[in-house]
N, C-alpha and C positions, 0 to 999 in steps of 0.2 A: 461709294456705293459701286456696285458692279451690275453690269446689265447684259442680257442675251435676247437676241432678236431670232426668232424662227421664221424665216420666208418661205412662204407657197407663192406659186404661180409665176407670173411673167416678169420681163424685165423691168416694167414699171415699178412692180413690187420691191425689186431689187433695189431700185434708186430710190423708193420712199423709206426702206429700212436704212439705207446710206443716210438719207436725210434726218431721220430720227436719231442715228447713232451720232451724227454730228451736233445736233441740238443737245444731246446727252453728255458729249464730251465737251461741248462748250459750258456746261454746268460742272464740269471737273469729275464726272464719272466716267469709268473704265469697263471695256469690254472683258466678261469675266472669261478666264481660260477654259473653264469646264462650265456647261449650262447650269449644272446642280447647284455651284458656287454662286449664281448671281442673285442679287437683291431685287433687280427688275427684271421682269420678265414678259416678253412681248410675243404675241403671234400675229404676224401680217399675213392676211387671210385672202384666198382666192376663191371665188365661187363661179368661174367660167365653166366650169363641169362639176357634176353632184360628187364626182370623186375627190376634186380638189377641196370642195367644201367639207366632205365629210373628214378629209385629213387634219384640215382645222379644228373642227369639233372634237375630232381625237385627241388633238395636242392640248385643247383647253381642258377635255376631261382629266388629263394627267395633272395639269396645273392646279385643277380643283384640288386634288389630293394633297399636293404640295403648299398650297395656301391654308388648308385645314391643319396641317401639321406647324407651318411657319406663317401665322397671321401677318407677321411684319414685312413678308414680302410683297411686292407692288406686281400685280397682274394686269397686263393691258392686251386689247386687242385693236388691231390696227386694219385698214384695208375696205375690200369690196364687200365683206360680211356686214361691215359696220354700215358703209355706203355714205352718201351725202346728206341723208336725211336723219332726223332723231332716231337712232335704234333702239326704242322703246321695248321692242319685243325681246331684243338680246339683254336689256338690263334687267327683265323679268326673269328670263330663262337663266343668265350667268350672274346671280346676284353676287359672286366672289370675284368678279374682275372689277378692278379699281377704276381703270380709265379706258373709253372707248374713243377711238381717234379715226376720223374719216380718212379716207384714201388721201396720200400726200400731205398730211396735216398734223406734225408732230405737237401742236400748240397744247392739246388737251393734257398731254402727259407732262410738258414743261410745266404749266401752271399746277397740275399737281403736285409736282416735286416741290416745286417753289412754296406751297403753301404748308407744306409739311416741314420745312427749315426752321430751326430756330436762328436767333441772331448770329450766334458764333458760326453755325453752319453756313449761314447765308454769307457772311464775310469770308470764309475760307473758300467757299467754291467761287465767289466773285473773284478771288485772287486767282484762283486756278485758271478761271475762265479768260482773265485778263492776260495772263501768261501765254494760254492757246492761241489767243486772238493775234498775240505778238509774232507767232511763229509764221505766219503767212502773211504775204504782200496784201491781199485782198481780204483774207480771213472770211471768206463767205461760207465754205463748206470745211469741216475738218473732219480727216479721216480718222477711224479708231487708230490708238496708237501705234499698234501692232501692224497695221496697215501701211502706215507712211515710210514712203520709199520701198514699199512692197508691192503695192496694188499696181498692176500694168494697166489694166483696162478698167474703166469705169462708165457709167451711163449718166447722162444728163437729160431729164425731162424737158421738152421745149413747148409741149402743149398737153394741158389736162383735159380730161374728159373726152366726150365723143357725141356727136349732133347726127350721126348718120345711122339711126337705129334699124340695123339689120334685124329681120323677123327673130332670129335666134339668139342675140345677144345682149346680154343683162348689163354690159359696160355701161351704156347712157344711162341706165337708172340708176347704178351704185356710185358712177363717178361723177356724174353730171354732165352738164354742156361744156363743149370745149371752150378752153381757156387757154390764148397764147401767153406764154411768159416773153417778158420785156427782152430786147437784145442784150443790154447792159448785164441783166442778172446772169444770161447764158453765159455770156463772155466772163464774166467774173468767176463763175463756177468752173469753167474750163481752165482758168487761169489758176485757181486755186488748188484744183487737181494736179495741174501740170507741176506747180511748186512741191507737190508732195511725193512726186515720182512718176505719176500717172502718164502713160506715153500713147494712149489710145482712148478716145472718147466716142461713145454712140448716141446721138440724138434720139430721143424717143417721143413717140405720140401713137395714141390708138390708131389714129389716121396721121401720120407725122406729116404727108404731103400737104395738109390742110393747115399747116403752121401760117398764121397771119390771117387767114380769112376772117377772123372775128375782129380785125384791127382796122379800121379807116384809114386807106393808103399806108399800111404798115408794109414791111418786107415780106417776101413769100420764103418758102424753104431754099430756094436756089439763092435769093440774097443772103439769108442767114448762113448758109454754107461758105459762101466767099467770106464773109465777116468772121466768122469761126476759123477759117482758114488760115487768115491773115494772122489772127492771134496765135495760132498753133505755131506758126512759123516763129513767132517771136519767142515763144514760152517752151519749145521743144517737143509738143505733141506730134507724134509721128503720123499718126493715122486717124481718120475720122469716118464713121459709119453711120447711118440712120435707119430707122425702122419704126413702126410697121407702114406700108405703103397700101394704096387703094387704087385700082385700075384708072378709077374715073377722075383721079386727081394728080397722076403721074405725067406730068407736061414735058413737051420736048424741051423746054427750058431747062428744067431740072435736069434732064437725062444729059443735055450738053454741058452744064455746070459739072456735073460729075466726071464726064469725059475730061474736061479741060483743068480740074484741080488736082493736081498730084497726091495730095494728102488725104483725099477723098476716095474711099476704096471702092473698087468695082463689084460691089456686093449689093444686090438688089432684093428686098422681101415685098413680094406682091402677090397676095393670096388670090387664088380662082374661086375656092370652096367647093366648087361642083362644076362638071363637063357639060349639064345639059341645061338648056335655056329654061324651061319650065320651072326646074328645081331652083336656078339663080332667080327666077321672077318671083318665086314662093318666098326665098330669101330676102327678098328686097335688096339684091346688091346693086341693081342698076346696070348691068353690063350683060352681054351676050357671050357665049365660049368662043365667038369667033373675033369679037373685040379683043378679048383676051389673048388670043393667038397673033392678033395684028401688034399688040404691045409688046409681045415678047419678042416679034419680029424688029420692031422699032428699038427696042432696049438693044438687042443685039447687032443691029446696024450701027448705032452711035456709041455704043461701048462694047467693043468685040470681043473683049476678054472678060466681060461681067459674068459673075455666078448669079442665077435666080433662084430664090428660094419662094416655095408658095406654101399654103395651109388648104386642107382638104378636110371637109366632114362628110362623113359616110353615114347612111340610113337616116337623112332628114326625113320628116313626115311627107308621107306619099312617094318617096323615091322608089321606083320600080327597079328589078335587077337590069332591064334594059337603059334605063336612065344612069344607073350605076356604070353601066359599061361604057358609055359615053365619057365618064370622067376617068374612067381607065383607058381608054383611047387618047384621050387630050395628054393625059401624063406621060404615056408610052410615045405620043408624037412628039412633044417639045422637050423632052430630055431635059427636065430642071435639076439644078445641082442638089436640092433639098426639097423633101415635102414633110410638113408637119401634119401628122395626120391624127384624126380623131373621130371617135363614134358619137353620134349626136345624142345629147341629152337635153331634156327640157328644161328651162330655167324660169322660175316664177317671174310673174309681170312681162315675158316678152311675148311677142305676137304669136310666135309658133307654140308656146305652151298654152295660151289663151283660145286661139282659134283652130289650132290643128291636133291632129291625133297622133301620137307617137306610134305609128302602125308597124314598124319594121322591127321583126323580131331579133331580140337581142344576139341569138347565135348567128343571124344572117349579117349583122352588122359587124362582128367579129371577122366572119368569113370574107366581108368586102375590105375589112381593114387589112386581113392578112394579104390578100390578093394585092392591094396597094403596096404593101411594105415589100412583098418579093419583088414585085415589079420595080420598084424604088431602087432596091438594093442592086440589081442587074444595072440599072441605068447609070446610076452614080459611080458603079465599079468602072463602067464602060468610060465614063467622063474621066474619072480619075486616071485610068491607065493612060490618058493622052499626057499626062504629065510626067512618066517614066522616063528617067535620063535628064529631064529638063532641071535647070536652076530656078528656084523660087526664092522670095524673100520672106522671111519668117520673122514675125514679132514674137519674140520668147516670154512666155508668161512665167515659166517657172520650171521645176525639175517632176518628174513622175518616175519613180524609182531610180533608175540609173541614167535615165534618159532627159534631154532637153525636150519642152513640149511649147510649141507655140502655133501661129495661125498663118497661113498666106494672105494676101490682097483679097482673095477670093474667100476668106474664112474657112479654108482648107485646115485640118488639123495635121500637123506635121510634128514627127518626134526625130531627133537625133542626138547623137553622143558627141560631145567635145568636152575637151579640158577647159578651165576657166569658168569665169561668171558671166554667162550670157543672158540672165534675167534682166528683162527690160530693153534688151538690144535687138537689132536688126541683123539677122544672119542671113547670108548667102548661102543655100545648101543646095545639093544636087539628090534629086529623088532617085532611090534605090529599089523601093517597093511601094506598090498602091492597092488600096481595097477600098470598099465602099465606104468606110466611115474615117479611116485614116490613111496617112503614108509615112513612111520611113525615109529617111535622108541621112546624108554623111555632109560633112564640112569638108570641102574641097583642101587638099594640102595646103594651097597657097593661104587660104583663110584661116586653117588650122594652126599656123605659125603665129598669127596675130592675136594677142590678149586683148579681150574685149575691156573695154571702159567700166568702172564700178559705176552704178547708178547712185546720184547723189541727191537727195531730197532737198528741195529747197528751204 
């Protein structure tokens, strides 16, 4: 059977879809070349914003029509729309869906498919699964066949759920309390990805800095980075990243670890969400704007070449124009490398939805968002201009039209032209043009004469 997974939302959902695909591959199923050809169709949903939830429901509406025409197709829903509690309302609203999977849990789909097998199917799939398990040293995570030796970067969840309930966030309700994965599982997944050609791994958590907080005398994120770094050196993983951080949990120990480990990239994602202390208090973020400023100063002192990314929500309940301008001033002052910007939308079961009035008009939210987008474009253009004429190391992810596409240690997008096969390789390039969202570069003549080695999957 063939499968297709539509993934909406964050990097954690991308990792969850990868995990589901791995389990399907172990059963002998294969990714469909075209979504319409799939026998198993899954929507991995996001509900962090109303727009994301609407997209998921829209996709499911299309699958309803497909199911009516082809009753034998298997329809699944995964992710935050399902949540960690029994989705009774979804079962009633979406009776044509065969399988409901909580975030990060492919087991309901695996069990459903196994129950549908007859004896000959089960034997054939078990034979295929044994073959797949033999491909890898560790055999923990199997990429889809078409991605093996082709996927350059992959995500590894290290802590599921969240226990820091911000007043606007639905994630704790839908993903449950935080649960740290065992070190052995994380390292095994990194090794298995490396065996299939992956060169960069990103360690994920809703608050990734809280890794190990739920384990008595367990390692923290800094300790885990050192362990994964040692494994990466052995198996050929060139780069390690982690996200997303929280200002309250980013320790000096963690920052110094990033500075010391050459394979851990100088790329920090730490959201501020707002620049006004009263808004931050209503958001239940647990810090002030000045504390965030000091954290940015500390990051830049310990990791001078770090790129810092942030998240900001505009139009939070009760946010006045003057309070918004404080956010504007903070972003203007700190000159961060990237800002993920969003308009506030109330989410069911959150404190802000239950106790606060969504009183900022939508047109005002859009105007505030536009002001920050314009500001950030100017800021990033200024930051990136400093790279002009410099050499940067790019991990090449693939080709876009006729140019190679990759990212710098600071996660800057870089394009360059060069003969040969550079996919999955580190290229030293010279930046020839910069803009706010990407850079163009060239391969120096000395480098151009060197034919890159082919990527060989283990």
